[in-house]
Steps between C-alpha positions, in 0.01 A plus 500: 500500500640840403588746774257787554616833641281792590121514499270275301123515466299180470139552394351199677260456794696498827425133587647391165824701503718239675394212272531727198860598580596144603417374151805572283286501186348829618832680544510668154169671585643707785877489444624661180847355561374147454531348156175407335421134449231530235519554128254768391313525173466837316187589698689468827313189622712227653535176306556293816163330550586281797348738754183707470233662717208736453396687816198727546512798736199681646579858602251728678389776265697812578772324698761765566280778359243679716322675211436181303383322814247773582368514143468123500295503816269766356457295181428181694254681728292614203527162327388316812203731543391456137537122523341487847787321673761568764819682393805279439874551507629563147805322361743549215679193362842431350695195383853386566628246249819301549654313209835344571712753687305793353215676674236729346238730651182548295258778584315805372588841642501871410784596269616766746522302827835329436823685423702201383572510126530122478160382618401267219217702345334307216185709442314814605133591518273797581337578833139620518460582131673397178592860407634571849779250432683766300610645832751319720289561811221289352695196380573166658769252404525122504828372638688174459782614721798272532636507857237765569319585818140518616444828686390450862525122472546497876131590537380210283225286656490119478791518259676364311264234368673240286292445184726257317852362483482390136779656289286491183221690672739759644651564157154518344403778742815694414428462129140615544577830674556704178169364363282634783227738373570865585143602572407827670571471872192553717246441222316207347570571134535127430150421630609249764266625771783646708760773460850425371790545742810331644302204633364442150856471369595237758185289465528514118857368513413225747200380299676521163798305629277204587503539879164443666397855591137465611609365839731795572351759734635800693557471876196449723283809522666651197411577141706538182315731257572417137597136564192367325563722197827321433338157528217594264739641242735201526211266417435682173675384182788712378395688187789548263472765224403349165736555204400788276405437138707728280444543126843538340596582141811423302712806428440447128124521538410130478229424754572260786264290706424635850766383743484461875764707672580528869702794639806275518460406134437853383837524328551134412601457130285265291530382141256779409691774674414613853184384676328792664709774336242762591244727338755732338670212317164361385404838352832526320441157347151601388637820349759309297234253388265766362787685331576182310135475400439180694227493761545254784290188476335308788 
């Protein structure tokens, strides 16, 4: 084990710190002097698949922030009154994924609440309204943060909860993060029956990865707004954009049959020229055709 001098910070629950440090496989996570033992692919995900874990954390809404906590209580008070039930404690969720000696934190957060430049941002979305997302104050980001941290993890309740230890499942979750929908935070634009938020992100990833998510619930007496939205959306089929039909013409004016062109194939040469060469090129071909006195057939 490499020698460590000075101060180190280990982002783990206090009861787990000793076991975490005692395991030499964890040393590269907190000691930069240690040599890494894993070979990484271009995306930065470890290829060592012998060890994996997916842990779920439940954090009280507004942990470490008085303003968010007060606003959350006001929101829950009105929601409980409208639904004729007792108010509940509100929770925000996050995932910690371990794959080999690498560890990743997955969560949704405001773009302005973390100063670190290397925080694994894979996507951004608007808050409150689609147009409001033009301003930094009204944008959230989705993070797949290698060796990252969960703010106020010390206040987590009934956490961590181990969801799976399957390496294939852990890698699938990491691969799915960039595919998460970036819906408007706080609204139900996707017609799921519940607003989209950070809990929606986590439940969507869990369900899409194949982990049984219907049995996962927040701590007793608590509620996780947006959780159901992620489950509903994950159950829907993924709609991929259909290829566009583009009518292309040979530069000499000879008509071509309509070809199917995807954005990736937009500049792919064919035996007739270029498929999907654009409106301007089509008009030039027509112009040359009529100048030669030959009208296109078909």
